[in-house]
N, CA, C and O atoms as a Tripos MOL2 file, in Angstrom:
@<TRIPOS>MOLECULE
protein
  284   283    71     0     0
PROTEIN
NO_CHARGES

@<TRIPOS>ATOM
      1 N          25.3160    3.3220  -32.0770 N.3       1 MET1
      2 CA         24.1670    2.9550  -33.0520 C.3       1 MET1
      3 C          24.8520    2.0790  -34.2700 C.2       1 MET1
      4 O          25.9880    2.2970  -34.6930 O.2       1 MET1
      5 N          24.0550    1.1490  -34.7140 N.am      2 GLU2
      6 CA         24.2340    0.1170  -35.7260 C.3       2 GLU2
      7 C          24.5670    1.1010  -37.1830 C.2       2 GLU2
      8 O          24.1300    2.2500  -37.2500 O.2       2 GLU2
      9 N          25.4000    0.4760  -38.3230 N.am      3 ASP3
     10 CA         25.3420    1.3180  -39.5730 C.3       3 ASP3
     11 C          24.2810    1.6010  -40.4960 C.2       3 ASP3
     12 O          24.1780    2.5140  -41.3150 O.2       3 ASP3
     13 N          23.1900    0.2580  -40.1010 N.am      4 ASN4
     14 CA         21.9530    0.5260  -40.8820 C.3       4 ASN4
     15 C          20.8670    1.0960  -40.0470 C.2       4 ASN4
     16 O          19.7080    0.9400  -40.4300 O.2       4 ASN4
     17 N          21.1300    1.7810  -38.8730 N.am      5 SER5
     18 CA         20.2680    2.5480  -38.2280 C.3       5 SER5
     19 C          19.3410    3.7060  -38.6560 C.2       5 SER5
     20 O          18.3970    4.1480  -38.0020 O.2       5 SER5
     21 N          19.8080    4.1560  -39.9700 N.am      6 GLU6
     22 CA         19.1190    4.8970  -40.6290 C.3       6 GLU6
     23 C          19.0510    4.6630  -42.3570 C.2       6 GLU6
     24 O          19.9360    4.9470  -43.1640 O.2       6 GLU6
     25 N          17.8580    4.1220  -42.6030 N.am      7 ILE7
     26 CA         17.4170    3.8950  -43.9370 C.3       7 ILE7
     27 C          16.7290    4.6840  -44.6080 C.2       7 ILE7
     28 O          15.6400    5.0040  -44.1330 O.2       7 ILE7
     29 N          17.1160    5.2100  -45.8340 N.am      8 GLU8
     30 CA         16.0110    6.2670  -46.8210 C.3       8 GLU8
     31 C          15.1590    5.2170  -47.4210 C.2       8 GLU8
     32 O          15.6590    4.3010  -48.0730 O.2       8 GLU8
     33 N          13.9760    5.3160  -47.2340 N.am      9 LEU9
     34 CA         13.1570    4.7020  -48.0750 C.3       9 LEU9
     35 C          12.6980    5.2410  -49.2750 C.2       9 LEU9
     36 O          12.3110    4.4330  -50.1190 O.2       9 LEU9
     37 N          12.6480    6.6630  -49.5890 N.am     10 GLY10
     38 CA         11.8490    7.2160  -50.3300 C.3      10 GLY10
     39 C          11.7100    8.6750  -50.4430 C.2      10 GLY10
     40 O          11.7740    9.2710  -49.3680 O.2      10 GLY10
     41 N          11.5280    9.4170  -51.5440 N.am     11 ARG11
     42 CA         11.5480   10.9890  -51.5810 C.3      11 ARG11
     43 C           9.9090   11.4320  -52.2950 C.2      11 ARG11
     44 O           9.2260   10.7540  -53.0630 O.2      11 ARG11
     45 N           9.6620   12.5850  -51.8090 N.am     12 ILE12
     46 CA          8.5480   13.1500  -52.7360 C.3      12 ILE12
     47 C           8.7510   14.6870  -52.6520 C.2      12 ILE12
     48 O           8.6410   15.3500  -51.6200 O.2      12 ILE12
     49 N           9.0680   15.1660  -53.9020 N.am     13 LYS13
     50 CA          9.0520   16.6580  -54.2410 C.3      13 LYS13
     51 C           7.9380   17.5690  -53.5960 C.2      13 LYS13
     52 O           6.8510   17.5590  -54.1750 O.2      13 LYS13
     53 N           8.0640   18.3360  -52.5010 N.am     14 LYS14
     54 CA          6.8300   19.3980  -52.0130 C.3      14 LYS14
     55 C           6.9750   20.3500  -53.0350 C.2      14 LYS14
     56 O           6.0840   20.6250  -53.8380 O.2      14 LYS14
     57 N           8.2670   20.9320  -53.0060 N.am     15 SER15
     58 CA          8.6090   22.3100  -53.8730 C.3      15 SER15
     59 C           9.8090   22.4190  -54.0910 C.2      15 SER15
     60 O          10.5740   21.6270  -53.5410 O.2      15 SER15
     61 N          10.2890   23.3900  -54.9200 N.am     16 GLU16
     62 CA         11.7030   23.4630  -55.3830 C.3      16 GLU16
     63 C          12.5810   23.2060  -54.3160 C.2      16 GLU16
     64 O          13.5550   22.4690  -54.4700 O.2      16 GLU16
     65 N          12.3220   23.7460  -53.2580 N.am     17 SER17
     66 CA         13.3590   23.4810  -52.0570 C.3      17 SER17
     67 C          13.3530   22.5170  -51.0140 C.2      17 SER17
     68 O          14.2650   22.2340  -50.2380 O.2      17 SER17
     69 N          12.0100   21.9710  -51.1110 N.am     18 ILE18
     70 CA         11.8970   21.0960  -49.9950 C.3      18 ILE18
     71 C          11.2350   19.8010  -50.4690 C.2      18 ILE18
     72 O          10.1960   19.6620  -51.1150 O.2      18 ILE18
     73 N          12.0290   18.9500  -50.0250 N.am     19 ASP19
     74 CA         11.5450   17.0170  -50.1200 C.3      19 ASP19
     75 C          10.6740   16.6220  -48.8650 C.2      19 ASP19
     76 O          10.8240   17.1750  -47.7760 O.2      19 ASP19
     77 N          10.0710   15.9690  -49.0190 N.am     20 ILE20
     78 CA          9.4850   14.9810  -47.9630 C.3      20 ILE20
     79 C          10.3140   13.5740  -48.1380 C.2      20 ILE20
     80 O          10.3390   12.8610  -49.1410 O.2      20 ILE20
     81 N          10.9670   13.3770  -46.9200 N.am     21 VAL21
     82 CA         11.7850   12.4140  -47.0040 C.3      21 VAL21
     83 C          10.9870   11.2460  -45.7160 C.2      21 VAL21
     84 O          10.6220   11.4400  -44.5560 O.2      21 VAL21
     85 N          10.9670    9.7980  -46.7870 N.am     22 ILE22
     86 CA         10.7430    8.7580  -45.7980 C.3      22 ILE22
     87 C          11.9430    7.8730  -45.1960 C.2      22 ILE22
     88 O          12.6680    7.2630  -45.9830 O.2      22 ILE22
     89 N          12.1490    7.7990  -43.8920 N.am     23 ARG23
     90 CA         13.3410    7.0450  -43.2370 C.3      23 ARG23
     91 C          13.0320    6.0880  -42.4610 C.2      23 ARG23
     92 O          12.0930    6.2390  -41.6780 O.2      23 ARG23
     93 N          13.6250    5.1030  -42.4970 N.am     24 LYS24
     94 CA         13.4790    3.9990  -41.4590 C.3      24 LYS24
     95 C          14.7120    4.2420  -40.4050 C.2      24 LYS24
     96 O          15.8570    4.1980  -40.8570 O.2      24 LYS24
     97 N          14.5080    4.4930  -39.0400 N.am     25 THR25
     98 CA         15.5420    5.1970  -38.1840 C.3      25 THR25
     99 C          15.1480    4.1890  -36.7290 C.2      25 THR25
    100 O          14.1340    3.5480  -36.4510 O.2      25 THR25
    101 N          16.4020    4.3890  -36.0200 N.am     26 VAL26
    102 CA         16.3690    4.1210  -35.0500 C.3      26 VAL26
    103 C          16.5330    5.0570  -33.9570 C.2      26 VAL26
    104 O          17.6270    5.6210  -33.9520 O.2      26 VAL26
    105 N          15.6480    5.4000  -32.9350 N.am     27 TYR27
    106 CA         15.5930    6.7240  -31.9780 C.3      27 TYR27
    107 C          15.8040    6.1670  -30.5450 C.2      27 TYR27
    108 O          14.7320    5.6770  -30.1880 O.2      27 TYR27
    109 N          16.6540    6.0530  -29.6730 N.am     28 LYS28
    110 CA         16.5380    5.7610  -28.2580 C.3      28 LYS28
    111 C          16.1760    4.3120  -28.2830 C.2      28 LYS28
    112 O          15.1870    3.9360  -27.6540 O.2      28 LYS28
    113 N          17.1130    3.2340  -29.1590 N.am     29 GLY29
    114 CA         16.6750    1.9240  -28.9810 C.3      29 GLY29
    115 C          15.5680    1.7030  -29.9570 C.2      29 GLY29
    116 O          15.6550    0.6500  -30.5870 O.2      29 GLY29
    117 N          14.7200    2.3390  -30.1730 N.am     30 GLU30
    118 CA         13.1320    2.1550  -30.7420 C.3      30 GLU30
    119 C          13.2380    2.1630  -32.3710 C.2      30 GLU30
    120 O          13.6830    3.2100  -32.8420 O.2      30 GLU30
    121 N          12.9570    1.3350  -33.1120 N.am     31 THR31
    122 CA         12.5270    1.6380  -34.7260 C.3      31 THR31
    123 C          11.5260    2.1630  -35.2050 C.2      31 THR31
    124 O          10.4780    1.6430  -34.8210 O.2      31 THR31
    125 N          11.4200    3.0260  -35.9240 N.am     32 GLY32
    126 CA         10.2540    3.9360  -36.5750 C.3      32 GLY32
    127 C          10.6930    4.2160  -37.6700 C.2      32 GLY32
    128 O          11.8000    4.0940  -38.1950 O.2      32 GLY32
    129 N           9.3920    4.7470  -38.0990 N.am     33 ILE33
    130 CA          9.7280    5.5240  -39.4400 C.3      33 ILE33
    131 C           9.4250    7.0010  -39.4390 C.2      33 ILE33
    132 O           8.4210    7.5720  -39.0150 O.2      33 ILE33
    133 N          10.2830    7.3950  -39.8870 N.am     34 ASP34
    134 CA         10.3080    9.0600  -39.8750 C.3      34 ASP34
    135 C           9.8010    9.7300  -41.3740 C.2      34 ASP34
    136 O          10.3620    9.4280  -42.4270 O.2      34 ASP34
    137 N           8.6940   10.6520  -41.2980 N.am     35 ILE35
    138 CA          8.7360   11.3950  -42.1190 C.3      35 ILE35
    139 C           8.5280   12.7340  -42.0100 C.2      35 ILE35
    140 O           7.6390   13.3430  -41.4160 O.2      35 ILE35
    141 N           9.8070   13.2710  -42.8990 N.am     36 ARG36
    142 CA         10.2250   14.5650  -42.6060 C.3      36 ARG36
    143 C          10.6730   15.4830  -43.8870 C.2      36 ARG36
    144 O          11.0940   15.0480  -44.9590 O.2      36 ARG36
    145 N          10.4510   17.1000  -43.4610 N.am     37 GLU37
    146 CA         10.7360   17.5510  -44.6150 C.3      37 GLU37
    147 C          12.4600   18.1120  -44.3230 C.2      37 GLU37
    148 O          13.0150   18.6100  -43.3430 O.2      37 GLU37
    149 N          12.9740   17.6980  -45.8570 N.am     38 TYR38
    150 CA         14.3870   18.1400  -46.2440 C.3      38 TYR38
    151 C          14.4960   19.4720  -46.8760 C.2      38 TYR38
    152 O          14.2370   19.6710  -48.0630 O.2      38 TYR38
    153 N          14.9110   20.4310  -45.9910 N.am     39 ILE39
    154 CA         15.2010   21.8600  -46.8860 C.3      39 ILE39
    155 C          16.5740   21.8720  -47.6530 C.2      39 ILE39
    156 O          17.6380   21.5120  -47.1490 O.2      39 ILE39
    157 N          16.4060   22.3490  -48.9810 N.am     40 LYS40
    158 CA         17.8820   22.9650  -49.5850 C.3      40 LYS40
    159 C          17.2950   24.2090  -50.0170 C.2      40 LYS40
    160 O          16.4080   24.3370  -50.8600 O.2      40 LYS40
    161 N          17.8950   25.1440  -49.3360 N.am     41 SER41
    162 CA         17.7690   26.7140  -49.8210 C.3      41 SER41
    163 C          19.2990   27.3490  -49.5010 C.2      41 SER41
    164 O          20.2510   26.8000  -48.9470 O.2      41 SER41
    165 N          19.1640   28.9080  -50.1370 N.am     42 ASP42
    166 CA         20.2420   29.3400  -49.5840 C.3      42 ASP42
    167 C          20.5830   29.7180  -48.2620 C.2      42 ASP42
    168 O          21.6740   30.0220  -47.7790 O.2      42 ASP42
    169 N          19.3120   29.6360  -47.7060 N.am     43 ARG43
    170 CA         19.7150   30.0470  -46.0230 C.3      43 ARG43
    171 C          20.0650   29.1500  -45.2600 C.2      43 ARG43
    172 O          20.8730   29.3770  -44.3600 O.2      43 ARG43
    173 N          19.4130   27.6810  -45.5080 N.am     44 TYR44
    174 CA         19.3690   26.3750  -44.8030 C.3      44 TYR44
    175 C          19.4400   25.3680  -45.5970 C.2      44 TYR44
    176 O          18.7150   25.3050  -46.5900 O.2      44 TYR44
    177 N          20.2790   24.4670  -45.3030 N.am     45 ILE45
    178 CA         20.3490   22.7720  -45.8480 C.3      45 ILE45
    179 C          20.2880   21.9990  -44.8800 C.2      45 ILE45
    180 O          21.3060   21.9510  -44.1900 O.2      45 ILE45
    181 N          19.2790   21.2520  -44.5300 N.am     46 GLY46
    182 CA         19.1560   20.2710  -43.5050 C.3      46 GLY46
    183 C          17.4480   19.6900  -43.1600 C.2      46 GLY46
    184 O          16.5680   19.6530  -44.0190 O.2      46 GLY46
    185 N          17.3050   19.3480  -41.9800 N.am     47 TRP47
    186 CA         16.2520   18.4030  -41.7440 C.3      47 TRP47
    187 C          15.0980   19.6420  -41.1790 C.2      47 TRP47
    188 O          15.6090   20.4840  -40.4400 O.2      47 TRP47
    189 N          14.1070   19.7510  -41.3720 N.am     48 SER48
    190 CA         13.1440   20.8180  -40.6800 C.3      48 SER48
    191 C          12.3850   20.1020  -39.3900 C.2      48 SER48
    192 O          12.4440   18.8770  -39.2800 O.2      48 SER48
    193 N          11.7270   20.8430  -38.4930 N.am     49 LYS49
    194 CA         10.7110   19.9500  -37.4480 C.3      49 LYS49
    195 C           9.9360   19.6400  -37.9190 C.2      49 LYS49
    196 O           9.4290   18.7060  -37.2970 O.2      49 LYS49
    197 N           9.2670   19.9460  -39.0560 N.am     50 ASN50
    198 CA          8.1100   19.3890  -39.8540 C.3      50 ASN50
    199 C           8.1160   17.8420  -40.2440 C.2      50 ASN50
    200 O           8.6970   17.3840  -41.2270 O.2      50 ASN50
    201 N           7.4210   17.1570  -39.3740 N.am     51 GLY51
    202 CA          7.2990   15.8200  -39.6360 C.3      51 GLY51
    203 C           6.7480   14.9240  -38.4000 C.2      51 GLY51
    204 O           6.3010   15.2700  -37.3070 O.2      51 GLY51
    205 N           6.9530   13.5890  -39.0040 N.am     52 VAL52
    206 CA          6.4870   12.9480  -37.6840 C.3      52 VAL52
    207 C           7.1400   11.6840  -37.8290 C.2      52 VAL52
    208 O           7.6530   11.2780  -38.8710 O.2      52 VAL52
    209 N           7.0960   11.0530  -36.6820 N.am     53 ARG53
    210 CA          7.9460    9.8690  -36.5120 C.3      53 ARG53
    211 C           6.7310    8.3020  -35.5700 C.2      53 ARG53
    212 O           6.3020    8.2250  -34.4190 O.2      53 ARG53
    213 N           6.6160    7.5290  -36.5540 N.am     54 ILE54
    214 CA          5.8210    6.4680  -36.1390 C.3      54 ILE54
    215 C           6.6720    5.2030  -35.9280 C.2      54 ILE54
    216 O           7.4370    4.7110  -36.7570 O.2      54 ILE54
    217 N           6.3930    4.7170  -34.5820 N.am     55 LEU55
    218 CA          7.1080    3.8780  -34.1510 C.3      55 LEU55
    219 C           7.0060    2.6410  -34.8890 C.2      55 LEU55
    220 O           5.9670    2.7970  -35.5310 O.2      55 LEU55
    221 N           7.4030    1.6720  -35.1330 N.am     56 LEU56
    222 CA          7.4090    0.4490  -35.8310 C.3      56 LEU56
    223 C           6.1910   -0.5450  -35.3950 C.2      56 LEU56
    224 O           5.3850   -1.2170  -36.0380 O.2      56 LEU56
    225 N           6.4390   -0.3210  -33.9610 N.am     57 LYS57
    226 CA          5.2410   -1.2510  -33.3780 C.3      57 LYS57
    227 C           4.0420   -0.9270  -33.8860 C.2      57 LYS57
    228 O           3.1920   -1.8030  -34.0480 O.2      57 LYS57
    229 N           3.8130    0.3530  -34.2020 N.am     58 ASP58
    230 CA          2.1690    1.1370  -34.6480 C.3      58 ASP58
    231 C           2.1990    1.2670  -36.2630 C.2      58 ASP58
    232 O           1.2620    1.7760  -36.8770 O.2      58 ASP58
    233 N           3.1820    0.8380  -36.7960 N.am     59 TRP59
    234 CA          2.8690    1.1360  -38.5250 C.3      59 TRP59
    235 C           1.7660    0.4880  -38.7480 C.2      59 TRP59
    236 O           0.8540    1.2310  -39.1100 O.2      59 TRP59
    237 N           1.5100   -0.5620  -38.6750 N.am     60 LEU60
    238 CA          0.4410   -1.8380  -39.1780 C.3      60 LEU60
    239 C          -1.0200   -0.7420  -38.7440 C.2      60 LEU60
    240 O          -1.8660   -0.5090  -39.6060 O.2      60 LEU60
    241 N          -1.0990   -0.3430  -37.7800 N.am     61 ASP61
    242 CA         -2.3630    0.7750  -37.2810 C.3      61 ASP61
    243 C          -2.1620    1.8240  -38.4250 C.2      61 ASP61
    244 O          -3.0800    1.8750  -39.2430 O.2      61 ASP61
    245 N          -1.3040    2.5060  -38.5710 N.am     62 PHE62
    246 CA         -1.0880    3.7190  -39.5200 C.3      62 PHE62
    247 C          -1.2850    3.2610  -41.0590 C.2      62 PHE62
    248 O          -1.4780    4.1490  -41.8890 O.2      62 PHE62
    249 N          -1.2470    2.0040  -41.4430 N.am     63 LYS63
    250 CA         -1.2690    1.7340  -42.6230 C.3      63 LYS63
    251 C          -2.6370    1.5640  -42.8890 C.2      63 LYS63
    252 O          -3.2820    2.0420  -43.8220 O.2      63 LYS63
    253 N          -2.9740    0.9140  -42.0750 N.am     64 LYS64
    254 CA         -4.6670    0.6190  -42.2930 C.3      64 LYS64
    255 C          -5.4540    2.0420  -42.5260 C.2      64 LYS64
    256 O          -6.2930    2.2250  -43.4080 O.2      64 LYS64
    257 N          -5.1010    2.8340  -41.7420 N.am     65 ILE65
    258 CA         -5.7680    4.3130  -41.9190 C.3      65 ILE65
    259 C          -5.1620    5.0390  -43.2060 C.2      65 ILE65
    260 O          -5.8230    5.9720  -43.6620 O.2      65 ILE65
    261 N          -4.0800    4.7270  -43.7710 N.am     66 LEU66
    262 CA         -3.7790    5.3730  -45.3310 C.3      66 LEU66
    263 C          -4.8020    4.4390  -46.0680 C.2      66 LEU66
    264 O          -5.4980    4.8910  -46.9770 O.2      66 LEU66
    265 N          -4.8860    3.1240  -45.6630 N.am     67 ASP67
    266 CA         -5.2380    2.0480  -46.8310 C.3      67 ASP67
    267 C          -7.1630    2.7240  -47.0050 C.2      67 ASP67
    268 O          -7.8960    2.8390  -47.9880 O.2      67 ASP67
    269 N          -7.3580    3.0220  -45.5470 N.am     68 SER68
    270 CA         -8.7620    3.9100  -45.8600 C.3      68 SER68
    271 C          -9.0450    4.8470  -46.7340 C.2      68 SER68
    272 O         -10.1270    5.0630  -47.2800 O.2      68 SER68
    273 N          -8.0680    5.3860  -46.8490 N.am     69 ILE69
    274 CA         -8.3660    6.4910  -47.6620 C.3      69 ILE69
    275 C          -8.3880    6.2440  -49.2370 C.2      69 ILE69
    276 O          -8.6400    7.1150  -50.0700 O.2      69 ILE69
    277 N          -8.1400    5.1630  -49.4560 N.am     70 GLU70
    278 CA         -8.1780    4.6470  -50.9160 C.3      70 GLU70
    279 C          -9.6190    4.0470  -51.2880 C.2      70 GLU70
    280 O          -9.9210    3.8430  -52.4640 O.2      70 GLU70
    281 N         -10.7060    3.7090  -49.9620 N.am     71 ALA71
    282 CA        -11.7060    3.0470  -50.2630 C.3      71 ALA71
    283 C         -12.5030    3.6610  -50.5840 C.2      71 ALA71
    284 O         -13.5740    3.1570  -50.9220 O.2      71 ALA71
@<TRIPOS>BOND
     1     1     2 1
     2     2     3 1
     3     3     4 2
     4     3     5 am
     5     5     6 1
     6     6     7 1
     7     7     8 2
     8     7     9 am
     9     9    10 1
    10    10    11 1
    11    11    12 2
    12    11    13 am
    13    13    14 1
    14    14    15 1
    15    15    16 2
    16    15    17 am
    17    17    18 1
    18    18    19 1
    19    19    20 2
    20    19    21 am
    21    21    22 1
    22    22    23 1
    23    23    24 2
    24    23    25 am
    25    25    26 1
    26    26    27 1
    27    27    28 2
    28    27    29 am
    29    29    30 1
    30    30    31 1
    31    31    32 2
    32    31    33 am
    33    33    34 1
    34    34    35 1
    35    35    36 2
    36    35    37 am
    37    37    38 1
    38    38    39 1
    39    39    40 2
    40    39    41 am
    41    41    42 1
    42    42    43 1
    43    43    44 2
    44    43    45 am
    45    45    46 1
    46    46    47 1
    47    47    48 2
    48    47    49 am
    49    49    50 1
    50    50    51 1
    51    51    52 2
    52    51    53 am
    53    53    54 1
    54    54    55 1
    55    55    56 2
    56    55    57 am
    57    57    58 1
    58    58    59 1
    59    59    60 2
    60    59    61 am
    61    61    62 1
    62    62    63 1
    63    63    64 2
    64    63    65 am
    65    65    66 1
    66    66    67 1
    67    67    68 2
    68    67    69 am
    69    69    70 1
    70    70    71 1
    71    71    72 2
    72    71    73 am
    73    73    74 1
    74    74    75 1
    75    75    76 2
    76    75    77 am
    77    77    78 1
    78    78    79 1
    79    79    80 2
    80    79    81 am
    81    81    82 1
    82    82    83 1
    83    83    84 2
    84    83    85 am
    85    85    86 1
    86    86    87 1
    87    87    88 2
    88    87    89 am
    89    89    90 1
    90    90    91 1
    91    91    92 2
    92    91    93 am
    93    93    94 1
    94    94    95 1
    95    95    96 2
    96    95    97 am
    97    97    98 1
    98    98    99 1
    99    99   100 2
   100    99   101 am
   101   101   102 1
   102   102   103 1
   103   103   104 2
   104   103   105 am
   105   105   106 1
   106   106   107 1
   107   107   108 2
   108   107   109 am
   109   109   110 1
   110   110   111 1
   111   111   112 2
   112   111   113 am
   113   113   114 1
   114   114   115 1
   115   115   116 2
   116   115   117 am
   117   117   118 1
   118   118   119 1
   119   119   120 2
   120   119   121 am
   121   121   122 1
   122   122   123 1
   123   123   124 2
   124   123   125 am
   125   125   126 1
   126   126   127 1
   127   127   128 2
   128   127   129 am
   129   129   130 1
   130   130   131 1
   131   131   132 2
   132   131   133 am
   133   133   134 1
   134   134   135 1
   135   135   136 2
   136   135   137 am
   137   137   138 1
   138   138   139 1
   139   139   140 2
   140   139   141 am
   141   141   142 1
   142   142   143 1
   143   143   144 2
   144   143   145 am
   145   145   146 1
   146   146   147 1
   147   147   148 2
   148   147   149 am
   149   149   150 1
   150   150   151 1
   151   151   152 2
   152   151   153 am
   153   153   154 1
   154   154   155 1
   155   155   156 2
   156   155   157 am
   157   157   158 1
   158   158   159 1
   159   159   160 2
   160   159   161 am
   161   161   162 1
   162   162   163 1
   163   163   164 2
   164   163   165 am
   165   165   166 1
   166   166   167 1
   167   167   168 2
   168   167   169 am
   169   169   170 1
   170   170   171 1
   171   171   172 2
   172   171   173 am
   173   173   174 1
   174   174   175 1
   175   175   176 2
   176   175   177 am
   177   177   178 1
   178   178   179 1
   179   179   180 2
   180   179   181 am
   181   181   182 1
   182   182   183 1
   183   183   184 2
   184   183   185 am
   185   185   186 1
   186   186   187 1
   187   187   188 2
   188   187   189 am
   189   189   190 1
   190   190   191 1
   191   191   192 2
   192   191   193 am
   193   193   194 1
   194   194   195 1
   195   195   196 2
   196   195   197 am
   197   197   198 1
   198   198   199 1
   199   199   200 2
   200   199   201 am
   201   201   202 1
   202   202   203 1
   203   203   204 2
   204   203   205 am
   205   205   206 1
   206   206   207 1
   207   207   208 2
   208   207   209 am
   209   209   210 1
   210   210   211 1
   211   211   212 2
   212   211   213 am
   213   213   214 1
   214   214   215 1
   215   215   216 2
   216   215   217 am
   217   217   218 1
   218   218   219 1
   219   219   220 2
   220   219   221 am
   221   221   222 1
   222   222   223 1
   223   223   224 2
   224   223   225 am
   225   225   226 1
   226   226   227 1
   227   227   228 2
   228   227   229 am
   229   229   230 1
   230   230   231 1
   231   231   232 2
   232   231   233 am
   233   233   234 1
   234   234   235 1
   235   235   236 2
   236   235   237 am
   237   237   238 1
   238   238   239 1
   239   239   240 2
   240   239   241 am
   241   241   242 1
   242   242   243 1
   243   243   244 2
   244   243   245 am
   245   245   246 1
   246   246   247 1
   247   247   248 2
   248   247   249 am
   249   249   250 1
   250   250   251 1
   251   251   252 2
   252   251   253 am
   253   253   254 1
   254   254   255 1
   255   255   256 2
   256   255   257 am
   257   257   258 1
   258   258   259 1
   259   259   260 2
   260   259   261 am
   261   261   262 1
   262   262   263 1
   263   263   264 2
   264   263   265 am
   265   265   266 1
   266   266   267 1
   267   267   268 2
   268   267   269 am
   269   269   270 1
   270   270   271 1
   271   271   272 2
   272   271   273 am
   273   273   274 1
   274   274   275 1
   275   275   276 2
   276   275   277 am
   277   277   278 1
   278   278   279 1
   279   279   280 2
   280   279   281 am
   281   281   282 1
   282   282   283 1
   283   283   284 2
@<TRIPOS>SUBSTRUCTURE
     1 MET1         2 RESIDUE 1 A MET
     2 GLU2         6 RESIDUE 1 A GLU
     3 ASP3        10 RESIDUE 1 A ASP
     4 ASN4        14 RESIDUE 1 A ASN
     5 SER5        18 RESIDUE 1 A SER
     6 GLU6        22 RESIDUE 1 A GLU
     7 ILE7        26 RESIDUE 1 A ILE
     8 GLU8        30 RESIDUE 1 A GLU
     9 LEU9        34 RESIDUE 1 A LEU
    10 GLY10       38 RESIDUE 1 A GLY
    11 ARG11       42 RESIDUE 1 A ARG
    12 ILE12       46 RESIDUE 1 A ILE
    13 LYS13       50 RESIDUE 1 A LYS
    14 LYS14       54 RESIDUE 1 A LYS
    15 SER15       58 RESIDUE 1 A SER
    16 GLU16       62 RESIDUE 1 A GLU
    17 SER17       66 RESIDUE 1 A SER
    18 ILE18       70 RESIDUE 1 A ILE
    19 ASP19       74 RESIDUE 1 A ASP
    20 ILE20       78 RESIDUE 1 A ILE
    21 VAL21       82 RESIDUE 1 A VAL
    22 ILE22       86 RESIDUE 1 A ILE
    23 ARG23       90 RESIDUE 1 A ARG
    24 LYS24       94 RESIDUE 1 A LYS
    25 THR25       98 RESIDUE 1 A THR
    26 VAL26      102 RESIDUE 1 A VAL
    27 TYR27      106 RESIDUE 1 A TYR
    28 LYS28      110 RESIDUE 1 A LYS
    29 GLY29      114 RESIDUE 1 A GLY
    30 GLU30      118 RESIDUE 1 A GLU
    31 THR31      122 RESIDUE 1 A THR
    32 GLY32      126 RESIDUE 1 A GLY
    33 ILE33      130 RESIDUE 1 A ILE
    34 ASP34      134 RESIDUE 1 A ASP
    35 ILE35      138 RESIDUE 1 A ILE
    36 ARG36      142 RESIDUE 1 A ARG
    37 GLU37      146 RESIDUE 1 A GLU
    38 TYR38      150 RESIDUE 1 A TYR
    39 ILE39      154 RESIDUE 1 A ILE
    40 LYS40      158 RESIDUE 1 A LYS
    41 SER41      162 RESIDUE 1 A SER
    42 ASP42      166 RESIDUE 1 A ASP
    43 ARG43      170 RESIDUE 1 A ARG
    44 TYR44      174 RESIDUE 1 A TYR
    45 ILE45      178 RESIDUE 1 A ILE
    46 GLY46      182 RESIDUE 1 A GLY
    47 TRP47      186 RESIDUE 1 A TRP
    48 SER48      190 RESIDUE 1 A SER
    49 LYS49      194 RESIDUE 1 A LYS
    50 ASN50      198 RESIDUE 1 A ASN
    51 GLY51      202 RESIDUE 1 A GLY
    52 VAL52      206 RESIDUE 1 A VAL
    53 ARG53      210 RESIDUE 1 A ARG
    54 ILE54      214 RESIDUE 1 A ILE
    55 LEU55      218 RESIDUE 1 A LEU
    56 LEU56      222 RESIDUE 1 A LEU
    57 LYS57      226 RESIDUE 1 A LYS
    58 ASP58      230 RESIDUE 1 A ASP
    59 TRP59      234 RESIDUE 1 A TRP
    60 LEU60      238 RESIDUE 1 A LEU
    61 ASP61      242 RESIDUE 1 A ASP
    62 PHE62      246 RESIDUE 1 A PHE
    63 LYS63      250 RESIDUE 1 A LYS
    64 LYS64      254 RESIDUE 1 A LYS
    65 ILE65      258 RESIDUE 1 A ILE
    66 LEU66      262 RESIDUE 1 A LEU
    67 ASP67      266 RESIDUE 1 A ASP
    68 SER68      270 RESIDUE 1 A SER
    69 ILE69      274 RESIDUE 1 A ILE
    70 GLU70      278 RESIDUE 1 A GLU
    71 ALA71      282 RESIDUE 1 A ALA
């Protein structure tokens, strides 16, 4: 895997112990956008299973859906 196979694009604070993290990742040779919860608590620090991965080839379709929310 290349050094730049995972790039954090941004974070949104969901709660005191949970951030929503947006990353560009490469998984099994396919580039995608990963939107996932990152937990920092006394019991656990790391990625949760809550999230979604959108392949880069599908990103424009996903963006159109998001843009329609503002319309």
